[in-house]
C-alpha positions as CSV (number, residue, x, y, z in Angstrom):
1,M,-208.7,-172.1,85.1
2,T,-211.6,-170.1,86.5
3,E,-212.3,-170.7,90.1
4,S,-215.6,-172.6,90.8
5,K,-217.1,-169.5,92.4
6,D,-216.5,-167.5,89.2
7,L,-217.4,-170.3,86.8
8,F,-220.4,-169.5,84.6
9,L,-222.7,-172.1,82.9
10,I,-223.5,-171.2,79.3
11,D,-227.3,-171.5,78.8
12,S,-228.7,-173.0,75.6
13,N,-230.0,-169.7,74.3
14,I,-226.4,-168.3,74.3
15,L,-225.3,-171.3,72.3
16,V,-228.1,-170.9,69.8
17,Y,-227.2,-167.3,69.2
18,A,-223.5,-168.0,68.9
19,F,-224.1,-170.6,66.1
20,E,-227.0,-169.1,64.2
21,K,-226.3,-168.2,60.6
22,E,-227.8,-164.8,60.6
23,E,-225.6,-161.9,61.8
24,S,-226.9,-160.0,64.8
25,I,-225.7,-158.1,67.8
26,K,-226.8,-161.1,70.0
27,K,-224.7,-163.4,67.8
28,D,-221.7,-161.2,68.2
29,K,-222.1,-161.0,72.0
30,A,-222.6,-164.8,72.3
31,K,-219.6,-165.5,70.1
32,N,-217.5,-163.1,72.2
33,I,-218.4,-165.1,75.4
34,L,-217.5,-168.4,73.8
35,N,-214.3,-167.0,72.3
36,Q,-213.1,-166.2,75.8
37,C,-213.2,-169.9,76.5
38,I,-211.8,-170.9,73.1
39,F,-208.8,-168.6,73.5
40,G,-208.2,-169.7,77.1
41,T,-209.0,-166.5,78.9
42,R,-212.0,-168.0,80.8
43,D,-213.4,-171.4,81.5
44,F,-217.2,-172.1,81.2
45,A,-219.4,-175.0,82.0
46,I,-222.0,-176.6,79.7
47,S,-224.5,-179.4,80.6
48,N,-225.8,-182.2,78.6
49,Q,-229.2,-180.6,79.1
50,N,-228.0,-177.4,77.4
51,L,-226.6,-179.4,74.5
52,A,-229.9,-181.3,74.0
53,E,-231.8,-178.0,74.2
54,F,-229.4,-176.5,71.7
55,V,-230.0,-179.3,69.2
56,F,-233.8,-179.1,69.7
57,A,-234.0,-175.3,69.3
58,T,-231.7,-175.0,66.3
59,T,-233.1,-177.9,64.3
60,K,-236.7,-177.3,65.1
61,K,-236.5,-173.6,64.1
62,G,-234.5,-174.5,61.0
63,K,-231.4,-172.5,62.1
64,L,-229.2,-175.6,61.6
65,D,-229.7,-178.9,59.9
66,V,-229.2,-182.0,62.0
67,E,-225.7,-182.7,60.6
68,E,-224.5,-179.2,61.5
69,A,-226.0,-179.5,65.0
70,K,-224.4,-182.9,65.4
71,N,-221.0,-181.6,64.4
72,L,-221.2,-178.6,66.8
73,V,-222.2,-180.8,69.7
74,I,-219.3,-183.2,69.0
75,K,-216.9,-180.2,69.0
76,M,-218.4,-178.8,72.2
77,T,-218.2,-182.1,74.0
78,Q,-214.7,-182.7,72.9
79,F,-213.4,-179.2,73.7
80,E,-211.5,-179.3,77.0
81,G,-212.2,-175.6,77.8
82,F,-215.8,-176.5,78.8
83,K,-216.4,-178.1,82.1
84,K,-219.1,-180.7,81.3
85,I,-221.8,-181.4,83.9
86,N,-224.8,-183.7,83.9
87,Y,-227.6,-184.8,86.2
88,N,-228.6,-188.1,87.8
89,A,-231.6,-189.4,89.8
90,K,-230.6,-187.5,92.9
91,T,-230.5,-184.3,90.8
92,I,-234.0,-184.9,89.6
93,H,-235.2,-185.2,93.2
94,L,-233.5,-181.8,94.0
95,A,-235.0,-180.3,90.8
96,L,-238.5,-181.3,91.9
97,S,-238.0,-179.7,95.3
98,T,-236.7,-176.5,93.6
99,M,-239.6,-176.6,91.2
100,Q,-242.1,-176.7,94.0
101,E,-240.3,-174.1,96.2
102,F,-239.7,-171.5,93.5
103,K,-242.7,-172.3,91.1
104,A,-240.2,-172.7,88.3
105,S,-240.4,-174.9,85.3
106,F,-239.0,-178.5,85.6
107,W,-236.3,-178.0,83.0
108,D,-235.0,-174.8,84.6
109,S,-235.1,-176.4,88.0
110,L,-233.2,-179.4,86.6
111,L,-230.5,-177.1,85.2
112,V,-230.3,-175.2,88.5
113,A,-230.1,-178.5,90.5
114,T,-227.3,-179.7,88.2
115,M,-225.4,-176.5,88.6
116,R,-225.8,-176.6,92.4
117,E,-224.5,-180.2,92.6
118,N,-221.5,-179.1,90.6
119,G,-220.7,-176.0,92.6
120,I,-221.7,-173.6,89.8
121,F,-223.8,-170.6,90.8
122,N,-223.5,-168.3,87.8
123,I,-225.2,-168.6,84.5
124,Y,-225.2,-166.6,81.3
125,T,-228.7,-166.6,80.0
126,E,-231.2,-164.4,78.2
127,N,-233.9,-165.7,80.5
128,V,-232.8,-164.2,83.8
129,K,-236.4,-164.3,85.1
130,D,-236.4,-168.1,85.0
131,F,-233.5,-168.3,87.5
132,K,-234.7,-166.3,90.5
133,M,-233.3,-168.8,93.1
134,P,-231.3,-166.9,95.7
135,W,-228.1,-168.9,95.2
136,I,-228.1,-168.3,91.4
137,N,-226.4,-165.3,89.8
138,A,-228.2,-165.1,86.4
139,V,-226.6,-162.6,84.0
140,N,-228.1,-161.5,80.6
141,P,-225.1,-160.7,78.4
142,F,-227.4,-158.9,75.9
143,T,-228.4,-156.1,78.2
C-alpha cells in the first residue's frame, strides 16, 4: 500500500482520458497511471465527486453512453485498489473557506477539502492551475 503522504488522487480528467474510445497520447498516459493501481504497484484515491464528474463529462460529450459510464463507475467503486473518499457537511464548510481564500471554484475547493480531510495532498490532474493551494502537490502527467 502507498503511504498516505505519497497517495495521489486521480482527477476526473485523467479518468476521462483513460476510458475515451479514441486513441491518443493522453489516453496512453492516463491508462498507464491506472494500470499501476490495477497491477498493484501503486494505490490511488478517487472521490465520489470525481466519479460524478467523470459520468457528466463522458456522457455529455458523447464519449461514452450512459450504460458504459455506469459499468465503469461500478467497476471503479468495487475495485479495492482505489481508496474511496467522500465529503460531508463539514467538508463543504471547509470548501467555502478554501474558495474564498484562494479565489478557486467551488468544485475544485470541494475536492481539495475532501482530499485534506482524508490526508491526501497529491493529485494527478491536467488542471494544475486550479490547485494552487500551498498544501496541494498537483502534477500534470501529460507534460
